[in-house]
Each structure stands twice: as structure tokens, then as C-alpha cells.
Predicted model as a PDB file, atoms N, CA, C, CB and O in Angstrom, pLDDT in the B-factor column:
MODEL        1                                                                  
ATOM      1  N   UNK A   1     -24.232  11.429  -6.218  1.00 75.00           N  
ATOM      2  CA  UNK A   1     -22.830  11.228  -6.006  1.00 75.00           C  
ATOM      3  C   UNK A   1     -22.563  10.011  -5.135  1.00 75.00           C  
ATOM      4  CB  UNK A   1     -22.227  12.451  -5.393  1.00 75.00           C  
ATOM      5  O   UNK A   1     -23.000   9.919  -3.987  1.00 75.00           O  
ATOM      6  N   UNK A   2     -21.845   9.104  -5.715  1.00 86.00           N  
ATOM      7  CA  UNK A   2     -21.401   7.912  -4.991  1.00 86.00           C  
ATOM      8  C   UNK A   2     -19.984   8.164  -4.511  1.00 86.00           C  
ATOM      9  CB  UNK A   2     -21.476   6.626  -5.889  1.00 86.00           C  
ATOM     10  O   UNK A   2     -19.061   8.264  -5.318  1.00 86.00           O  
ATOM     11  N   UNK A   3     -19.807   8.266  -3.197  1.00 93.00           N  
ATOM     12  CA  UNK A   3     -18.475   8.510  -2.668  1.00 93.00           C  
ATOM     13  C   UNK A   3     -18.365   7.930  -1.273  1.00 93.00           C  
ATOM     14  CB  UNK A   3     -18.155  10.010  -2.655  1.00 93.00           C  
ATOM     15  O   UNK A   3     -19.366   7.733  -0.583  1.00 93.00           O  
ATOM     16  N   UNK A   4     -17.132   7.659  -0.868  1.00 95.00           N  
ATOM     17  CA  UNK A   4     -16.880   7.142   0.464  1.00 95.00           C  
ATOM     18  C   UNK A   4     -15.725   6.168   0.473  1.00 95.00           C  
ATOM     19  CB  UNK A   4     -18.115   6.479   1.011  1.00 95.00           C  
ATOM     20  O   UNK A   4     -15.067   5.954  -0.545  1.00 95.00           O  
ATOM     21  N   UNK A   5     -15.488   5.585   1.620  1.00 97.00           N  
ATOM     22  CA  UNK A   5     -14.389   4.644   1.813  1.00 97.00           C  
ATOM     23  C   UNK A   5     -14.966   3.257   2.079  1.00 97.00           C  
ATOM     24  CB  UNK A   5     -13.464   5.094   2.983  1.00 97.00           C  
ATOM     25  O   UNK A   5     -15.866   3.088   2.901  1.00 97.00           O  
ATOM     26  N   UNK A   6     -14.429   2.270   1.366  1.00 97.00           N  
ATOM     27  CA  UNK A   6     -14.801   0.880   1.581  1.00 97.00           C  
ATOM     28  C   UNK A   6     -13.511   0.138   1.954  1.00 97.00           C  
ATOM     29  CB  UNK A   6     -15.501   0.250   0.295  1.00 97.00           C  
ATOM     30  O   UNK A   6     -12.670  -0.121   1.094  1.00 97.00           O  
ATOM     31  N   UNK A   7     -13.362  -0.201   3.231  1.00 98.00           N  
ATOM     32  CA  UNK A   7     -12.188  -0.947   3.689  1.00 98.00           C  
ATOM     33  C   UNK A   7     -12.480  -2.432   3.531  1.00 98.00           C  
ATOM     34  CB  UNK A   7     -11.829  -0.598   5.178  1.00 98.00           C  
ATOM     35  O   UNK A   7     -13.519  -2.926   3.970  1.00 98.00           O  
ATOM     36  N   UNK A   8     -11.545  -3.138   2.896  1.00 98.00           N  
ATOM     37  CA  UNK A   8     -11.726  -4.562   2.647  1.00 98.00           C  
ATOM     38  C   UNK A   8     -10.608  -5.371   3.283  1.00 98.00           C  
ATOM     39  CB  UNK A   8     -11.788  -4.838   1.148  1.00 98.00           C  
ATOM     40  O   UNK A   8      -9.538  -4.851   3.598  1.00 98.00           O  
ATOM     41  N   UNK A   9     -10.882  -6.644   3.461  1.00 98.00           N  
ATOM     42  CA  UNK A   9      -9.859  -7.603   3.887  1.00 98.00           C  
ATOM     43  C   UNK A   9     -10.042  -8.842   3.023  1.00 98.00           C  
ATOM     44  CB  UNK A   9      -9.969  -7.948   5.437  1.00 98.00           C  
ATOM     45  O   UNK A   9     -11.148  -9.363   2.884  1.00 98.00           O  
ATOM     46  N   UNK A  10      -8.929  -9.307   2.441  1.00 98.00           N  
ATOM     47  CA  UNK A  10      -9.012 -10.521   1.647  1.00 98.00           C  
ATOM     48  C   UNK A  10      -7.809 -11.410   1.906  1.00 98.00           C  
ATOM     49  CB  UNK A  10      -9.114 -10.186   0.163  1.00 98.00           C  
ATOM     50  O   UNK A  10      -6.745 -10.945   2.315  1.00 98.00           O  
ATOM     51  N   UNK A  11      -8.003 -12.698   1.660  1.00 98.00           N  
ATOM     52  CA  UNK A  11      -6.983 -13.705   1.922  1.00 98.00           C  
ATOM     53  C   UNK A  11      -6.521 -14.311   0.615  1.00 98.00           C  
ATOM     54  CB  UNK A  11      -7.515 -14.797   2.867  1.00 98.00           C  
ATOM     55  O   UNK A  11      -7.318 -14.812  -0.178  1.00 98.00           O  
ATOM     56  N   UNK A  12      -5.195 -14.253   0.403  1.00 98.00           N  
ATOM     57  CA  UNK A  12      -4.588 -14.868  -0.772  1.00 98.00           C  
ATOM     58  C   UNK A  12      -4.080 -16.238  -0.349  1.00 98.00           C  
ATOM     59  CB  UNK A  12      -3.429 -13.980  -1.365  1.00 98.00           C  
ATOM     60  O   UNK A  12      -3.305 -16.354   0.600  1.00 98.00           O  
ATOM     61  N   UNK A  13      -4.519 -17.278  -1.056  1.00 97.00           N  
ATOM     62  CA  UNK A  13      -4.130 -18.658  -0.719  1.00 97.00           C  
ATOM     63  C   UNK A  13      -2.717 -18.962  -1.229  1.00 97.00           C  
ATOM     64  CB  UNK A  13      -5.142 -19.671  -1.320  1.00 97.00           C  
ATOM     65  O   UNK A  13      -2.105 -18.139  -1.910  1.00 97.00           O  
ATOM     66  N   UNK A  14      -2.213 -20.140  -0.895  1.00 96.00           N  
ATOM     67  CA  UNK A  14      -0.883 -20.577  -1.314  1.00 96.00           C  
ATOM     68  C   UNK A  14      -0.767 -20.692  -2.832  1.00 96.00           C  
ATOM     69  CB  UNK A  14      -0.549 -21.911  -0.673  1.00 96.00           C  
ATOM     70  O   UNK A  14       0.340 -20.678  -3.370  1.00 96.00           O  
ATOM     71  N   UNK A  15      -1.904 -20.805  -3.529  1.00 96.00           N  
ATOM     72  CA  UNK A  15      -1.892 -20.900  -4.993  1.00 96.00           C  
ATOM     73  C   UNK A  15      -1.915 -19.522  -5.659  1.00 96.00           C  
ATOM     74  CB  UNK A  15      -3.084 -21.722  -5.473  1.00 96.00           C  
ATOM     75  O   UNK A  15      -1.736 -19.418  -6.872  1.00 96.00           O  
ATOM     76  N   UNK A  16      -2.132 -18.475  -4.876  1.00 97.00           N  
ATOM     77  CA  UNK A  16      -2.213 -17.118  -5.413  1.00 97.00           C  
ATOM     78  C   UNK A  16      -3.629 -16.653  -5.680  1.00 97.00           C  
ATOM     79  CB  UNK A  16      -1.428 -17.030  -6.671  1.00 97.00           C  
ATOM     80  O   UNK A  16      -3.846 -15.504  -6.062  1.00 97.00           O  
ATOM     81  N   UNK A  17      -4.584 -17.530  -5.483  1.00 97.00           N  
ATOM     82  CA  UNK A  17      -5.997 -17.162  -5.674  1.00 97.00           C  
ATOM     83  C   UNK A  17      -6.546 -16.520  -4.395  1.00 97.00           C  
ATOM     84  CB  UNK A  17      -6.848 -18.414  -6.064  1.00 97.00           C  
ATOM     85  O   UNK A  17      -6.117 -16.847  -3.289  1.00 97.00           O  
ATOM     86  N   UNK A  18      -7.493 -15.610  -4.568  1.00 98.00           N  
ATOM     87  CA  UNK A  18      -8.166 -15.019  -3.410  1.00 98.00           C  
ATOM     88  C   UNK A  18      -9.216 -16.011  -2.938  1.00 98.00           C  
ATOM     89  CB  UNK A  18      -8.811 -13.623  -3.758  1.00 98.00           C  
ATOM     90  O   UNK A  18     -10.122 -16.372  -3.690  1.00 98.00           O  
ATOM     91  N   UNK A  19      -9.093 -16.453  -1.681  1.00 97.00           N  
ATOM     92  CA  UNK A  19     -10.038 -17.444  -1.172  1.00 97.00           C  
ATOM     93  C   UNK A  19     -11.203 -16.827  -0.407  1.00 97.00           C  
ATOM     94  CB  UNK A  19      -9.321 -18.416  -0.285  1.00 97.00           C  
ATOM     95  O   UNK A  19     -12.245 -17.462  -0.252  1.00 97.00           O  
ATOM     96  N   UNK A  20     -11.037 -15.591   0.075  1.00 98.00           N  
ATOM     97  CA  UNK A  20     -12.146 -14.910   0.736  1.00 98.00           C  
ATOM     98  C   UNK A  20     -11.922 -13.407   0.666  1.00 98.00           C  
ATOM     99  CB  UNK A  20     -12.289 -15.377   2.210  1.00 98.00           C  
ATOM    100  O   UNK A  20     -10.790 -12.930   0.585  1.00 98.00           O  
ATOM    101  N   UNK A  21     -13.026 -12.676   0.698  1.00 98.00           N  
ATOM    102  CA  UNK A  21     -12.974 -11.214   0.686  1.00 98.00           C  
ATOM    103  C   UNK A  21     -14.200 -10.688   1.415  1.00 98.00           C  
ATOM    104  CB  UNK A  21     -12.906 -10.654  -0.776  1.00 98.00           C  
ATOM    105  O   UNK A  21     -15.302 -11.222   1.284  1.00 98.00           O  
ATOM    106  N   UNK A  22     -13.983  -9.631   2.186  1.00 98.00           N  
ATOM    107  CA  UNK A  22     -15.110  -9.039   2.907  1.00 98.00           C  
ATOM    108  C   UNK A  22     -14.873  -7.554   3.115  1.00 98.00           C  
ATOM    109  CB  UNK A  22     -15.325  -9.741   4.261  1.00 98.00           C  
ATOM    110  O   UNK A  22     -13.739  -7.080   3.057  1.00 98.00           O  
ATOM    111  N   UNK A  23     -15.950  -6.829   3.355  1.00 98.00           N  
ATOM    112  CA  UNK A  23     -15.890  -5.416   3.724  1.00 98.00           C  
ATOM    113  C   UNK A  23     -15.761  -5.360   5.239  1.00 98.00           C  
ATOM    114  CB  UNK A  23     -17.161  -4.618   3.219  1.00 98.00           C  
ATOM    115  O   UNK A  23     -16.558  -5.964   5.957  1.00 98.00           O  
ATOM    116  N   UNK A  24     -14.762  -4.639   5.722  1.00 98.00           N  
ATOM    117  CA  UNK A  24     -14.562  -4.527   7.170  1.00 98.00           C  
ATOM    118  C   UNK A  24     -15.089  -3.210   7.735  1.00 98.00           C  
ATOM    119  CB  UNK A  24     -13.089  -4.666   7.500  1.00 98.00           C  
ATOM    120  O   UNK A  24     -15.401  -3.109   8.922  1.00 98.00           O  
ATOM    121  N   UNK A  25     -15.182  -2.200   6.865  1.00 97.00           N  
ATOM    122  CA  UNK A  25     -15.695  -0.892   7.294  1.00 97.00           C  
ATOM    123  C   UNK A  25     -16.133  -0.136   6.045  1.00 97.00           C  
ATOM    124  CB  UNK A  25     -14.610  -0.075   8.106  1.00 97.00           C  
ATOM    125  O   UNK A  25     -15.510  -0.267   4.991  1.00 97.00           O  
ATOM    126  N   UNK A  26     -17.188   0.646   6.155  1.00 97.00           N  
ATOM    127  CA  UNK A  26     -17.636   1.415   4.994  1.00 97.00           C  
ATOM    128  C   UNK A  26     -18.331   2.700   5.413  1.00 97.00           C  
ATOM    129  CB  UNK A  26     -18.573   0.578   4.132  1.00 97.00           C  
ATOM    130  O   UNK A  26     -19.053   2.750   6.409  1.00 97.00           O  
ATOM    131  N   UNK A  27     -18.088   3.742   4.616  1.00 96.00           N  
ATOM    132  CA  UNK A  27     -18.869   4.970   4.748  1.00 96.00           C  
ATOM    133  C   UNK A  27     -19.738   5.154   3.508  1.00 96.00           C  
ATOM    134  CB  UNK A  27     -17.940   6.198   4.955  1.00 96.00           C  
ATOM    135  O   UNK A  27     -20.509   6.109   3.416  1.00 96.00           O  
ATOM    136  N   UNK A  28     -19.606   4.232   2.556  1.00 94.00           N  
ATOM    137  CA  UNK A  28     -20.349   4.297   1.303  1.00 94.00           C  
ATOM    138  C   UNK A  28     -21.839   4.037   1.518  1.00 94.00           C  
ATOM    139  CB  UNK A  28     -19.785   3.294   0.305  1.00 94.00           C  
ATOM    140  O   UNK A  28     -22.693   4.706   0.937  1.00 94.00           O  
ATOM    141  N   UNK A  29     -22.131   3.049   2.368  1.00 86.00           N  
ATOM    142  CA  UNK A  29     -23.525   2.689   2.680  1.00 86.00           C  
ATOM    143  C   UNK A  29     -24.314   2.289   1.433  1.00 86.00           C  
ATOM    144  CB  UNK A  29     -24.224   3.858   3.373  1.00 86.00           C  
ATOM    145  O   UNK A  29     -25.474   2.665   1.261  1.00 86.00           O  
ATOM    146  N   UNK A  30     -23.649   1.511   0.563  1.00 93.00           N  
ATOM    147  CA  UNK A  30     -24.309   1.016  -0.641  1.00 93.00           C  
ATOM    148  C   UNK A  30     -23.953  -0.464  -0.774  1.00 93.00           C  
ATOM    149  CB  UNK A  30     -23.878   1.836  -1.924  1.00 93.00           C  
ATOM    150  O   UNK A  30     -22.904  -0.810  -1.317  1.00 93.00           O  
ATOM    151  N   UNK A  31     -24.829  -1.328  -0.277  1.00 95.00           N  
ATOM    152  CA  UNK A  31     -24.565  -2.771  -0.230  1.00 95.00           C  
ATOM    153  C   UNK A  31     -24.277  -3.356  -1.610  1.00 95.00           C  
ATOM    154  CB  UNK A  31     -25.747  -3.494   0.390  1.00 95.00           C  
ATOM    155  O   UNK A  31     -23.444  -4.253  -1.733  1.00 95.00           O  
ATOM    156  N   UNK A  32     -24.947  -2.867  -2.645  1.00 96.00           N  
ATOM    157  CA  UNK A  32     -24.752  -3.401  -3.992  1.00 96.00           C  
ATOM    158  C   UNK A  32     -23.321  -3.150  -4.483  1.00 96.00           C  
ATOM    159  CB  UNK A  32     -25.765  -2.773  -4.966  1.00 96.00           C  
ATOM    160  O   UNK A  32     -22.687  -4.051  -5.031  1.00 96.00           O  
ATOM    161  N   UNK A  33     -22.823  -1.947  -4.289  1.00 95.00           N  
ATOM    162  CA  UNK A  33     -21.453  -1.619  -4.703  1.00 95.00           C  
ATOM    163  C   UNK A  33     -20.445  -2.378  -3.837  1.00 95.00           C  
ATOM    164  CB  UNK A  33     -21.202  -0.087  -4.607  1.00 95.00           C  
ATOM    165  O   UNK A  33     -19.435  -2.864  -4.347  1.00 95.00           O  
ATOM    166  N   UNK A  34     -20.708  -2.484  -2.545  1.00 96.00           N  
ATOM    167  CA  UNK A  34     -19.803  -3.218  -1.652  1.00 96.00           C  
ATOM    168  C   UNK A  34     -19.715  -4.684  -2.064  1.00 96.00           C  
ATOM    169  CB  UNK A  34     -20.275  -3.105  -0.187  1.00 96.00           C  
ATOM    170  O   UNK A  34     -18.625  -5.256  -2.073  1.00 96.00           O  
ATOM    171  N   UNK A  35     -20.848  -5.302  -2.406  1.00 97.00           N  
ATOM    172  CA  UNK A  35     -20.855  -6.699  -2.884  1.00 97.00           C  
ATOM    173  C   UNK A  35     -20.098  -6.826  -4.200  1.00 97.00           C  
ATOM    174  CB  UNK A  35     -22.305  -7.207  -3.060  1.00 97.00           C  
ATOM    175  O   UNK A  35     -19.391  -7.809  -4.419  1.00 97.00           O  
ATOM    176  N   UNK A  36     -20.241  -5.850  -5.065  1.00 97.00           N  
ATOM    177  CA  UNK A  36     -19.552  -5.856  -6.353  1.00 97.00           C  
ATOM    178  C   UNK A  36     -18.036  -5.804  -6.152  1.00 97.00           C  
ATOM    179  CB  UNK A  36     -20.019  -4.668  -7.219  1.00 97.00           C  
ATOM    180  O   UNK A  36     -17.297  -6.531  -6.817  1.00 97.00           O  
ATOM    181  N   UNK A  37     -17.577  -4.960  -5.249  1.00 97.00           N  
ATOM    182  CA  UNK A  37     -16.143  -4.846  -4.968  1.00 97.00           C  
ATOM    183  C   UNK A  37     -15.592  -6.176  -4.463  1.00 97.00           C  
ATOM    184  CB  UNK A  37     -15.877  -3.732  -3.934  1.00 97.00           C  
ATOM    185  O   UNK A  37     -14.574  -6.649  -4.968  1.00 97.00           O  
ATOM    186  N   UNK A  38     -16.250  -6.789  -3.473  1.00 98.00           N  
ATOM    187  CA  UNK A  38     -15.735  -8.057  -2.932  1.00 98.00           C  
ATOM    188  C   UNK A  38     -15.835  -9.187  -3.948  1.00 98.00           C  
ATOM    189  CB  UNK A  38     -16.494  -8.440  -1.663  1.00 98.00           C  
ATOM    190  O   UNK A  38     -14.972 -10.063  -3.981  1.00 98.00           O  
ATOM    191  N   UNK A  39     -16.868  -9.180  -4.772  1.00 98.00           N  
ATOM    192  CA  UNK A  39     -16.988 -10.211  -5.819  1.00 98.00           C  
ATOM    193  C   UNK A  39     -15.844 -10.091  -6.814  1.00 98.00           C  
ATOM    194  CB  UNK A  39     -18.345 -10.093  -6.553  1.00 98.00           C  
ATOM    195  O   UNK A  39     -15.293 -11.104  -7.245  1.00 98.00           O  
ATOM    196  N   UNK A  40     -15.482  -8.876  -7.184  1.00 98.00           N  
ATOM    197  CA  UNK A  40     -14.389  -8.659  -8.124  1.00 98.00           C  
ATOM    198  C   UNK A  40     -13.049  -9.069  -7.500  1.00 98.00           C  
ATOM    199  CB  UNK A  40     -14.348  -7.183  -8.565  1.00 98.00           C  
ATOM    200  O   UNK A  40     -12.214  -9.680  -8.166  1.00 98.00           O  
ATOM    201  N   UNK A  41     -12.848  -8.733  -6.228  1.00 98.00           N  
ATOM    202  CA  UNK A  41     -11.605  -9.119  -5.541  1.00 98.00           C  
ATOM    203  C   UNK A  41     -11.433 -10.632  -5.581  1.00 98.00           C  
ATOM    204  CB  UNK A  41     -11.605  -8.618  -4.072  1.00 98.00           C  
ATOM    205  O   UNK A  41     -10.321 -11.122  -5.779  1.00 98.00           O  
ATOM    206  N   UNK A  42     -12.524 -11.381  -5.394  1.00 98.00           N  
ATOM    207  CA  UNK A  42     -12.443 -12.849  -5.384  1.00 98.00           C  
ATOM    208  C   UNK A  42     -11.978 -13.433  -6.715  1.00 98.00           C  
ATOM    209  CB  UNK A  42     -13.792 -13.432  -5.029  1.00 98.00           C  
ATOM    210  O   UNK A  42     -11.575 -14.595  -6.765  1.00 98.00           O  
ATOM    211  N   UNK A  43     -12.026 -12.649  -7.795  1.00 98.00           N  
ATOM    212  CA  UNK A  43     -11.576 -13.133  -9.108  1.00 98.00           C  
ATOM    213  C   UNK A  43     -10.093 -12.865  -9.354  1.00 98.00           C  
ATOM    214  CB  UNK A  43     -12.398 -12.482 -10.210  1.00 98.00           C  
ATOM    215  O   UNK A  43      -9.536 -13.362 -10.332  1.00 98.00           O  
ATOM    216  N   UNK A  44      -9.448 -12.094  -8.490  1.00 98.00           N  
ATOM    217  CA  UNK A  44      -8.050 -11.717  -8.709  1.00 98.00           C  
ATOM    218  C   UNK A  44      -7.111 -12.890  -8.497  1.00 98.00           C  
ATOM    219  CB  UNK A  44      -7.661 -10.576  -7.786  1.00 98.00           C  
ATOM    220  O   UNK A  44      -7.394 -13.791  -7.708  1.00 98.00           O  
ATOM    221  N   UNK A  45      -5.984 -12.872  -9.213  1.00 98.00           N  
ATOM    222  CA  UNK A  45      -4.937 -13.893  -9.074  1.00 98.00           C  
ATOM    223  C   UNK A  45      -3.620 -13.164  -8.814  1.00 98.00           C  
ATOM    224  CB  UNK A  45      -4.839 -14.815 -10.364  1.00 98.00           C  
ATOM    225  O   UNK A  45      -3.273 -12.214  -9.517  1.00 98.00           O  
ATOM    226  N   UNK A  46      -2.901 -13.617  -7.804  1.00 97.00           N  
ATOM    227  CA  UNK A  46      -1.625 -13.042  -7.414  1.00 97.00           C  
ATOM    228  C   UNK A  46      -0.524 -14.081  -7.587  1.00 97.00           C  
ATOM    229  CB  UNK A  46      -1.675 -12.532  -5.956  1.00 97.00           C  
ATOM    230  O   UNK A  46      -0.817 -15.270  -7.720  1.00 97.00           O  
ATOM    231  N   UNK A  47       0.746 -13.651  -7.588  1.00 96.00           N  
ATOM    232  CA  UNK A  47       1.826 -14.640  -7.559  1.00 96.00           C  
ATOM    233  C   UNK A  47       1.724 -15.458  -6.269  1.00 96.00           C  
ATOM    234  CB  UNK A  47       3.224 -13.946  -7.667  1.00 96.00           C  
ATOM    235  O   UNK A  47       1.252 -14.958  -5.248  1.00 96.00           O  
ATOM    236  N   UNK A  48       2.163 -16.701  -6.320  1.00 95.00           N  
ATOM    237  CA  UNK A  48       2.138 -17.546  -5.120  1.00 95.00           C  
ATOM    238  C   UNK A  48       2.990 -16.903  -4.029  1.00 95.00           C  
ATOM    239  CB  UNK A  48       2.650 -18.986  -5.438  1.00 95.00           C  
ATOM    240  O   UNK A  48       4.095 -16.439  -4.311  1.00 95.00           O  
ATOM    241  N   UNK A  49       2.501 -16.865  -2.798  1.00 93.00           N  
ATOM    242  CA  UNK A  49       3.291 -16.294  -1.702  1.00 93.00           C  
ATOM    243  C   UNK A  49       4.601 -17.074  -1.518  1.00 93.00           C  
ATOM    244  CB  UNK A  49       2.473 -16.299  -0.385  1.00 93.00           C  
ATOM    245  O   UNK A  49       4.608 -18.304  -1.560  1.00 93.00           O  
ATOM    246  N   UNK A  50       5.691 -16.356  -1.316  1.00 90.00           N  
ATOM    247  CA  UNK A  50       6.983 -17.008  -1.088  1.00 90.00           C  
ATOM    248  C   UNK A  50       6.934 -17.794   0.207  1.00 90.00           C  
ATOM    249  CB  UNK A  50       8.131 -15.972  -1.047  1.00 90.00           C  
ATOM    250  O   UNK A  50       6.454 -17.298   1.226  1.00 90.00           O  
ATOM    251  N   UNK A  51       7.430 -19.017   0.165  1.00 88.00           N  
ATOM    252  CA  UNK A  51       7.437 -19.859   1.357  1.00 88.00           C  
ATOM    253  C   UNK A  51       6.106 -20.547   1.617  1.00 88.00           C  
ATOM    254  CB  UNK A  51       7.810 -19.039   2.549  1.00 88.00           C  
ATOM    255  O   UNK A  51       5.938 -21.195   2.650  1.00 88.00           O  
ATOM    256  N   UNK A  52       5.152 -20.415   0.690  1.00 86.00           N  
ATOM    257  CA  UNK A  52       3.836 -21.037   0.891  1.00 86.00           C  
ATOM    258  C   UNK A  52       2.992 -20.256   1.876  1.00 86.00           C  
ATOM    259  CB  UNK A  52       3.994 -22.468   1.378  1.00 86.00           C  
ATOM    260  O   UNK A  52       3.282 -19.097   2.174  1.00 86.00           O  
ATOM    261  N   UNK A  53       1.971 -20.877   2.369  1.00 94.00           N  
ATOM    262  CA  UNK A  53       1.088 -20.234   3.338  1.00 94.00           C  
ATOM    263  C   UNK A  53       0.108 -19.287   2.673  1.00 94.00           C  
ATOM    264  CB  UNK A  53       1.901 -19.485   4.369  1.00 94.00           C  
ATOM    265  O   UNK A  53      -0.103 -19.338   1.461  1.00 94.00           O  
ATOM    266  N   UNK A  54      -0.485 -18.425   3.478  1.00 96.00           N  
ATOM    267  CA  UNK A  54      -1.483 -17.471   3.009  1.00 96.00           C  
ATOM    268  C   UNK A  54      -1.034 -16.054   3.345  1.00 96.00           C  
ATOM    269  CB  UNK A  54      -2.866 -17.767   3.634  1.00 96.00           C  
ATOM    270  O   UNK A  54      -0.153 -15.845   4.179  1.00 96.00           O  
ATOM    271  N   UNK A  55      -1.654 -15.095   2.684  1.00 97.00           N  
ATOM    272  CA  UNK A  55      -1.389 -13.681   2.957  1.00 97.00           C  
ATOM    273  C   UNK A  55      -2.736 -13.007   3.198  1.00 97.00           C  
ATOM    274  CB  UNK A  55      -0.602 -12.992   1.769  1.00 97.00           C  
ATOM    275  O   UNK A  55      -3.659 -13.154   2.397  1.00 97.00           O  
ATOM    276  N   UNK A  56      -2.845 -12.276   4.289  1.00 97.00           N  
ATOM    277  CA  UNK A  56      -4.056 -11.510   4.582  1.00 97.00           C  
ATOM    278  C   UNK A  56      -3.769 -10.050   4.249  1.00 97.00           C  
ATOM    279  CB  UNK A  56      -4.499 -11.679   6.087  1.00 97.00           C  
ATOM    280  O   UNK A  56      -2.814  -9.457   4.750  1.00 97.00           O  
ATOM    281  N   UNK A  57      -4.618  -9.482   3.391  1.00 98.00           N  
ATOM    282  CA  UNK A  57      -4.439  -8.114   2.913  1.00 98.00           C  
ATOM    283  C   UNK A  57      -5.601  -7.258   3.403  1.00 98.00           C  
ATOM    284  CB  UNK A  57      -4.339  -8.072   1.361  1.00 98.00           C  
ATOM    285  O   UNK A  57      -6.760  -7.665   3.330  1.00 98.00           O  
ATOM    286  N   UNK A  58      -5.277  -6.078   3.898  1.00 98.00           N  
ATOM    287  CA  UNK A  58      -6.296  -5.084   4.249  1.00 98.00           C  
ATOM    288  C   UNK A  58      -6.082  -3.916   3.296  1.00 98.00           C  
ATOM    289  CB  UNK A  58      -6.200  -4.629   5.782  1.00 98.00           C  
ATOM    290  O   UNK A  58      -4.998  -3.336   3.238  1.00 98.00           O  
ATOM    291  N   UNK A  59      -7.140  -3.578   2.546  1.00 98.00           N  
ATOM    292  CA  UNK A  59      -6.990  -2.546   1.524  1.00 98.00           C  
ATOM    293  C   UNK A  59      -8.229  -1.661   1.473  1.00 98.00           C  
ATOM    294  CB  UNK A  59      -6.732  -3.181   0.149  1.00 98.00           C  
ATOM    295  O   UNK A  59      -9.349  -2.163   1.377  1.00 98.00           O  
ATOM    296  N   UNK A  60      -8.031  -0.323   1.537  1.00 98.00           N  
ATOM    297  CA  UNK A  60      -9.175   0.590   1.438  1.00 98.00           C  
ATOM    298  C   UNK A  60      -9.385   1.066   0.000  1.00 98.00           C  
ATOM    299  CB  UNK A  60      -8.972   1.798   2.364  1.00 98.00           C  
ATOM    300  O   UNK A  60      -8.425   1.371  -0.707  1.00 98.00           O  
ATOM    301  N   UNK A  61     -10.623   1.124  -0.416  1.00 96.00           N  
ATOM    302  CA  UNK A  61     -10.978   1.725  -1.691  1.00 96.00           C  
ATOM    303  C   UNK A  61     -11.627   3.071  -1.377  1.00 96.00           C  
ATOM    304  CB  UNK A  61     -11.938   0.791  -2.533  1.00 96.00           C  
ATOM    305  O   UNK A  61     -12.598   3.138  -0.623  1.00 96.00           O  
ATOM    306  N   UNK A  62     -11.093   4.129  -1.953  1.00 96.00           N  
ATOM    307  CA  UNK A  62     -11.635   5.468  -1.746  1.00 96.00           C  
ATOM    308  C   UNK A  62     -12.342   5.885  -3.045  1.00 96.00           C  
ATOM    309  CB  UNK A  62     -10.498   6.499  -1.346  1.00 96.00           C  
ATOM    310  O   UNK A  62     -11.706   6.026  -4.090  1.00 96.00           O  
ATOM    311  N   UNK A  63     -13.635   6.075  -2.963  1.00 94.00           N  
ATOM    312  CA  UNK A  63     -14.436   6.449  -4.125  1.00 94.00           C  
ATOM    313  C   UNK A  63     -14.801   7.928  -4.024  1.00 94.00           C  
ATOM    314  CB  UNK A  63     -15.718   5.566  -4.228  1.00 94.00           C  
ATOM    315  O   UNK A  63     -15.275   8.390  -2.985  1.00 94.00           O  
ATOM    316  N   UNK A  64     -14.574   8.670  -5.119  1.00 92.00           N  
ATOM    317  CA  UNK A  64     -14.874  10.097  -5.155  1.00 92.00           C  
ATOM    318  C   UNK A  64     -15.728  10.405  -6.375  1.00 92.00           C  
ATOM    319  CB  UNK A  64     -13.575  10.937  -5.172  1.00 92.00           C  
ATOM    320  O   UNK A  64     -15.672   9.695  -7.379  1.00 92.00           O  
ATOM    321  N   UNK A  65     -16.502  11.448  -6.284  1.00 85.00           N  
ATOM    322  CA  UNK A  65     -17.267  11.924  -7.420  1.00 85.00           C  
ATOM    323  C   UNK A  65     -16.313  12.675  -8.340  1.00 85.00           C  
ATOM    324  CB  UNK A  65     -18.460  12.829  -6.968  1.00 85.00           C  
ATOM    325  O   UNK A  65     -15.594  13.568  -7.891  1.00 85.00           O  
ATOM    326  N   UNK A  66     -16.299  12.322  -9.620  1.00 83.00           N  
ATOM    327  CA  UNK A  66     -15.411  12.975 -10.580  1.00 83.00           C  
ATOM    328  C   UNK A  66     -15.967  14.339 -10.979  1.00 83.00           C  
ATOM    329  CB  UNK A  66     -15.216  12.091 -11.827  1.00 83.00           C  
ATOM    330  O   UNK A  66     -17.176  14.569 -10.967  1.00 83.00           O  
ATOM    331  N   UNK A  67     -15.035  15.246 -11.336  1.00 71.00           N  
ATOM    332  CA  UNK A  67     -15.479  16.521 -11.868  1.00 71.00           C  
ATOM    333  C   UNK A  67     -15.277  17.673 -11.024  1.00 71.00           C  
ATOM    334  CB  UNK A  67     -16.824  16.467 -12.177  1.00 71.00           C  
ATOM    335  O   UNK A  67     -15.630  18.789 -11.408  1.00 71.00           O  
TER     336      UNK A  67                                                      
ENDMDL                                                                          
END                                                                             
């Protein structure tokens, strides 16, 4: 069973692209899955932030065993 919380922080640039992503806290204790999550976040595209600048997002992923 793979389960736990992976708290992430990522930065959205003025273009809407994610310029950085990292794990800030985890109870998952699975480096491969944590790297996969941050790698996927780096591929995301958001609308450009209003007024320019950057947006810092803190987001937790909660993983549970299904069934």
C-alpha cells in the first residue's frame, strides 16, 4: 500500500509556466514517487498571473490505498 501526504511548493512564472517545484514535507517516504510528482508539476501550464509577477503555490497531495 502506497499512501501518505506529499506537500509540495511550486512557482508559477509570469508566462504561466511552472519554473520550480519541490517537496516540502512527506509522510510517503518514497523518493521515486515524490520525484515523479514534482516532475509532472513542472510540465503544467497555468493562465498568466494577473498584473505579471510570479505566484507561489503550496499544495498537498493525499495518496490513499483504493478499495
